[in-house]
C-alpha positions as CSV (number, residue, x, y, z in Angstrom):
1,X,-59.1,-113.0,-12.2
2,X,-61.5,-113.6,-14.8
3,X,-59.7,-115.5,-17.8
4,X,-58.9,-119.0,-17.4
5,X,-58.5,-120.4,-20.9
6,X,-55.6,-120.1,-23.2
7,X,-55.3,-116.8,-25.0
8,X,-53.8,-116.7,-28.5
9,X,-51.2,-113.5,-28.7
10,X,-50.8,-112.3,-32.7
11,X,-47.6,-110.0,-32.4
12,X,-47.9,-108.4,-36.0
13,X,-44.4,-107.5,-38.1
14,X,-42.8,-104.7,-35.5
15,X,-42.4,-107.2,-32.9
16,X,-41.2,-109.8,-35.1
17,X,-38.8,-107.2,-36.9
18,X,-36.9,-105.9,-34.4
19,X,-39.0,-104.4,-31.9
20,X,-37.3,-105.8,-28.8
21,X,-38.5,-103.4,-26.0
22,X,-42.1,-103.7,-27.0
23,X,-41.9,-107.7,-27.2
24,X,-39.7,-108.3,-24.1
25,X,-42.3,-105.9,-22.1
26,X,-44.8,-107.3,-23.4
27,X,-43.6,-110.9,-22.3
28,X,-42.6,-110.0,-18.9
29,X,-45.4,-108.3,-17.8
30,X,-48.0,-111.0,-19.3
31,X,-45.4,-113.7,-17.0
32,X,-46.2,-111.1,-14.0
33,X,-49.7,-111.1,-14.2
34,X,-49.4,-115.0,-14.9
35,X,-51.5,-114.3,-17.9
36,X,-52.5,-117.6,-19.7
37,X,-51.1,-116.7,-22.8
38,X,-49.5,-118.4,-25.8
39,X,-48.1,-117.6,-29.4
40,X,-50.6,-118.2,-32.6
41,X,-48.7,-120.2,-35.0
42,X,-48.2,-119.5,-38.4
43,X,-48.3,-115.4,-37.8
44,X,-49.0,-112.7,-41.0
45,X,-49.4,-109.5,-41.7
46,X,-52.9,-108.1,-40.3
47,X,-53.4,-106.3,-43.1
48,X,-52.5,-102.4,-42.5
49,X,-49.9,-102.3,-45.2
50,X,-52.5,-103.3,-47.8
51,X,-55.6,-101.3,-46.5
52,X,-54.9,-98.0,-49.3
53,X,-54.4,-100.0,-52.4
54,X,-56.9,-103.2,-51.9
55,X,-60.1,-103.5,-49.0
56,X,-60.3,-107.1,-49.7
57,X,-56.5,-108.1,-49.5
58,X,-56.4,-106.1,-46.5
59,X,-59.8,-107.4,-44.9
60,X,-58.4,-110.7,-45.5
61,X,-55.2,-110.6,-43.9
62,X,-56.6,-108.8,-40.8
63,X,-59.6,-111.3,-40.2
64,X,-57.3,-114.3,-41.2
65,X,-55.6,-113.1,-37.9
66,X,-58.8,-114.4,-36.4
67,X,-59.6,-117.7,-38.7
68,X,-56.0,-119.4,-37.8
69,X,-56.2,-118.2,-34.3
70,X,-59.5,-119.7,-34.0
71,X,-58.3,-122.7,-35.7
72,X,-55.5,-123.3,-33.5
73,X,-57.7,-123.6,-30.6
74,X,-58.3,-120.2,-29.2
75,X,-61.7,-117.8,-28.7
76,X,-59.5,-114.9,-27.7
77,X,-56.7,-113.2,-29.3
78,X,-54.3,-110.8,-27.7
79,X,-53.1,-108.5,-30.1
80,X,-51.0,-105.9,-28.3
81,X,-50.1,-104.0,-31.4
82,X,-52.5,-100.8,-31.8
83,X,-52.5,-101.1,-35.5
84,X,-53.1,-104.9,-35.7
85,X,-56.1,-104.4,-32.8
86,X,-57.5,-102.1,-35.2
87,X,-57.7,-104.0,-38.0
88,X,-59.2,-106.5,-36.4
89,X,-61.8,-104.4,-35.7
90,X,-62.0,-102.4,-38.8
91,X,-62.0,-105.7,-41.0
92,X,-64.5,-107.3,-38.8
93,X,-66.9,-103.8,-39.5
94,X,-66.1,-103.8,-43.1
95,X,-67.6,-106.9,-43.5
96,X,-70.4,-106.6,-41.9
97,X,-71.0,-103.7,-43.8
98,X,-70.6,-105.7,-47.1
99,X,-72.1,-109.8,-48.4
100,X,-69.6,-109.5,-51.8
101,X,-66.5,-108.4,-49.5
102,X,-67.4,-110.8,-46.8
103,X,-67.7,-113.5,-49.7
104,X,-64.4,-112.8,-51.5
105,X,-63.2,-113.2,-47.9
106,X,-64.4,-116.3,-46.8
107,X,-63.3,-118.1,-50.1
108,X,-59.7,-117.0,-49.7
109,X,-59.7,-118.3,-46.1
110,X,-61.6,-121.5,-47.5
111,X,-58.5,-121.5,-49.7
112,X,-55.9,-122.1,-47.1
113,X,-58.4,-124.1,-45.1
114,X,-59.7,-122.0,-42.9
115,X,-63.4,-120.8,-42.2
116,X,-65.2,-117.2,-41.5
117,X,-67.7,-118.7,-39.2
118,X,-65.8,-119.4,-35.8
119,X,-63.1,-116.5,-35.3
120,X,-61.4,-115.8,-32.5
121,X,-62.2,-112.2,-30.4
122,X,-59.6,-109.6,-30.6
123,X,-59.0,-108.1,-27.1
124,X,-56.2,-105.4,-27.0
125,X,-53.8,-105.1,-23.9
126,X,-56.0,-102.6,-22.1
127,X,-59.0,-105.7,-22.2
128,X,-57.1,-108.1,-21.2
129,X,-55.1,-106.0,-18.4
130,X,-59.1,-105.6,-17.0
131,X,-59.9,-108.9,-17.4
132,X,-56.9,-109.8,-15.3
133,X,-58.1,-107.4,-12.6
134,X,-57.3,-103.9,-14.4
135,X,-56.0,-100.8,-11.8
136,X,-56.9,-102.5,-8.5
137,X,-55.1,-105.7,-9.1
138,X,-52.0,-103.7,-10.8
139,X,-52.2,-101.6,-7.5
140,X,-51.9,-104.5,-5.3
141,X,-48.7,-105.9,-7.4
142,X,-47.2,-102.7,-7.1
143,X,-43.7,-102.9,-5.8
144,X,-42.5,-99.8,-6.9
145,X,-44.7,-97.1,-7.7
146,X,-44.0,-94.3,-9.9
147,X,-43.3,-90.8,-8.4
148,X,-43.6,-88.8,-12.0
149,X,-46.1,-87.0,-13.9
150,X,-46.4,-88.9,-18.0
151,X,-48.1,-87.6,-20.8
152,X,-49.9,-90.4,-22.9
153,X,-49.9,-90.6,-26.6
154,X,-52.5,-92.9,-26.7
155,X,-52.5,-93.0,-30.8
156,X,-54.6,-92.9,-33.5
157,X,-55.2,-96.3,-33.5
158,X,-56.5,-97.5,-30.2
159,X,-58.7,-93.8,-30.0
160,X,-60.0,-95.4,-33.5
161,X,-60.6,-99.0,-33.2
162,X,-63.9,-100.4,-32.3
163,X,-67.5,-98.4,-32.1
164,X,-68.1,-94.5,-31.9
165,X,-66.7,-93.4,-28.2
166,X,-64.9,-97.2,-27.2
167,X,-61.6,-95.4,-27.8
168,X,-61.7,-92.4,-25.3
169,X,-63.2,-95.1,-22.8
170,X,-59.6,-96.5,-23.5
171,X,-58.0,-93.4,-22.9
172,X,-59.5,-93.3,-19.9
173,X,-58.5,-96.8,-18.5
174,X,-55.2,-96.0,-19.6
175,X,-55.1,-93.2,-17.1
176,X,-56.7,-95.1,-14.4
177,X,-53.8,-98.0,-15.3
178,X,-50.8,-95.2,-14.4
179,X,-52.7,-93.6,-11.5
180,X,-53.1,-97.4,-9.6
181,X,-48.6,-97.5,-10.3
182,X,-48.2,-94.5,-8.7
183,X,-48.2,-92.1,-11.8
184,X,-50.2,-88.7,-12.6
185,X,-51.3,-88.3,-16.5
186,X,-53.1,-85.6,-16.7
187,X,-53.9,-83.7,-19.6
188,X,-52.0,-81.3,-22.2
189,X,-52.2,-79.4,-25.0
190,X,-51.6,-81.9,-28.3
191,X,-52.7,-85.4,-25.9
192,X,-54.5,-86.6,-28.9
193,X,-52.2,-85.6,-31.8
194,X,-50.9,-87.9,-34.1
195,X,-47.1,-89.0,-34.1
196,X,-46.8,-88.8,-37.9
197,X,-45.9,-92.6,-38.7
198,X,-48.2,-92.7,-41.1
199,X,-47.0,-90.4,-43.3
200,X,-43.2,-91.3,-42.9
201,X,-43.2,-93.3,-46.0
202,X,-45.0,-90.5,-48.0
203,X,-44.2,-87.2,-46.6
204,X,-41.2,-88.1,-43.6
205,X,-40.6,-83.9,-43.1
206,X,-44.2,-83.6,-42.4
207,X,-44.2,-87.1,-40.3
208,X,-41.3,-85.9,-38.6
209,X,-42.7,-82.5,-37.9
210,X,-45.8,-84.4,-36.2
211,X,-43.5,-85.7,-33.3
212,X,-41.3,-83.4,-32.9
213,X,-44.7,-81.2,-32.2
214,X,-45.4,-84.0,-29.8
215,X,-42.3,-84.5,-28.1
216,X,-42.4,-80.4,-27.0
217,X,-45.7,-80.1,-26.3
218,X,-45.2,-82.8,-23.4
219,X,-41.9,-81.5,-22.6
220,X,-43.5,-77.7,-22.3
221,X,-46.6,-79.3,-20.0
222,X,-43.7,-80.1,-17.4
223,X,-44.2,-83.8,-17.9
224,X,-41.2,-86.0,-17.2
225,X,-41.8,-88.9,-19.9
226,X,-44.2,-89.8,-22.6
227,X,-46.3,-93.0,-22.5
228,X,-46.8,-95.2,-25.8
229,X,-48.3,-98.4,-26.8
230,X,-48.0,-98.4,-30.6
231,X,-44.8,-99.4,-32.1
232,X,-45.5,-97.1,-34.7
233,X,-45.4,-94.2,-32.5
234,X,-42.5,-96.0,-30.4
235,X,-41.0,-95.7,-34.1
236,X,-41.6,-92.1,-34.5
237,X,-41.4,-91.0,-30.6
238,X,-38.4,-92.5,-29.7
239,X,-36.5,-94.3,-32.0
240,X,-36.2,-90.8,-33.9
241,X,-36.8,-88.3,-31.9
242,X,-33.7,-86.3,-32.4
243,X,-34.4,-85.8,-36.2
244,X,-38.2,-84.8,-34.9
245,X,-36.5,-82.3,-32.2
246,X,-34.5,-80.9,-35.0
247,X,-37.7,-80.3,-37.4
248,X,-39.2,-78.2,-35.2
249,X,-36.1,-76.5,-33.3
250,X,-37.2,-78.7,-30.2
251,X,-34.1,-78.5,-27.8
252,X,-34.6,-81.0,-25.0
253,X,-35.0,-84.7,-25.3
254,X,-38.1,-86.6,-23.3
255,X,-37.6,-90.2,-21.9
256,X,-40.2,-91.9,-24.2
257,X,-41.4,-95.8,-22.9
258,X,-43.8,-97.9,-23.9
259,X,-47.1,-99.1,-21.2
260,X,-45.8,-102.0,-20.5
261,X,-41.9,-101.0,-20.0
262,X,-43.7,-99.0,-16.9
263,X,-45.9,-101.8,-15.5
264,X,-42.8,-104.1,-15.8
265,X,-41.0,-101.5,-13.3
266,X,-43.6,-100.9,-11.2
267,X,-44.6,-104.9,-10.5
268,X,-40.2,-104.5,-9.4
269,X,-39.0,-106.1,-12.9
270,X,-35.5,-105.1,-13.7
271,X,-35.2,-102.4,-16.2
272,X,-32.9,-105.3,-18.5
273,X,-36.5,-107.5,-18.3
274,X,-38.4,-104.9,-20.1
275,X,-36.4,-104.1,-22.7
276,X,-35.2,-100.3,-21.3
277,X,-31.6,-100.7,-22.6
278,X,-32.9,-100.7,-26.0
279,X,-34.9,-97.6,-25.9
280,X,-33.0,-94.1,-27.7
281,X,-34.6,-91.6,-25.8
282,X,-33.1,-90.1,-22.5
283,X,-34.9,-92.7,-19.9
284,X,-31.9,-92.7,-18.1
285,X,-33.3,-89.1,-16.6
286,X,-36.4,-90.1,-14.6
287,X,-33.2,-92.3,-12.4
288,X,-35.0,-93.3,-9.7
289,X,-38.4,-93.2,-10.6
290,X,-38.2,-96.1,-12.6
291,X,-34.9,-98.1,-11.4
292,X,-31.5,-97.3,-12.5
293,X,-30.8,-99.0,-16.1
């Protein structure tokens, strides 16, 4: 399938602090696809919360993920969280721009016995799925095709990760994956708009308005559900959906699911195996299209 050696997994704060649907569904899909993955030990923060306060500290935390993965024998590390993946790619870019920053991060790593020369390659979930066979393999493995029209919410961090244009390539891959599972994912106004999560701590009113506008846009486009990859986006669009809709006068709730939840259901996994009972949005409205929860 293109993947033979073990790949490390860095979960990040969200999974380790209680995002059950994210972790359950991701682990279930990786098992179903027989992905050779192992958890990276001694995990810590990806550095994203520090970015506005200290470039050096945030780069150190992000690069540390890659260094500790390499130290544990992984040449690649899966980072299923969009923010965490973005941070790894961003930090590598920042170090390539500044020798001084690189030297500071190198010294910080050396203080705990880690090196900066041999780093694991960061992988997004979409990149790993591609290496496992991509849409072709998913189409062949699909047992319960998803007969629905879905709104994609790629999220800011997926679109901004890596080199220019790379994010929109990832968006095309996401559409192809959903098509392979039997779902239609058309364009709708606001597809690339922010979920508001970045403003949640400083401008909660604006954050909820952004999330509510996204939910309303998907509903008004006649789409049956919203697909997300990022835990921060899931927090705003699923967990806080009632408040988000209230912020913009929205009346119609909409099911929100992780991509991995949809993949798992299409592969024949039970709703409980992908954590569907932990979603706050009305996923039961999708009924037979996803299996009865």
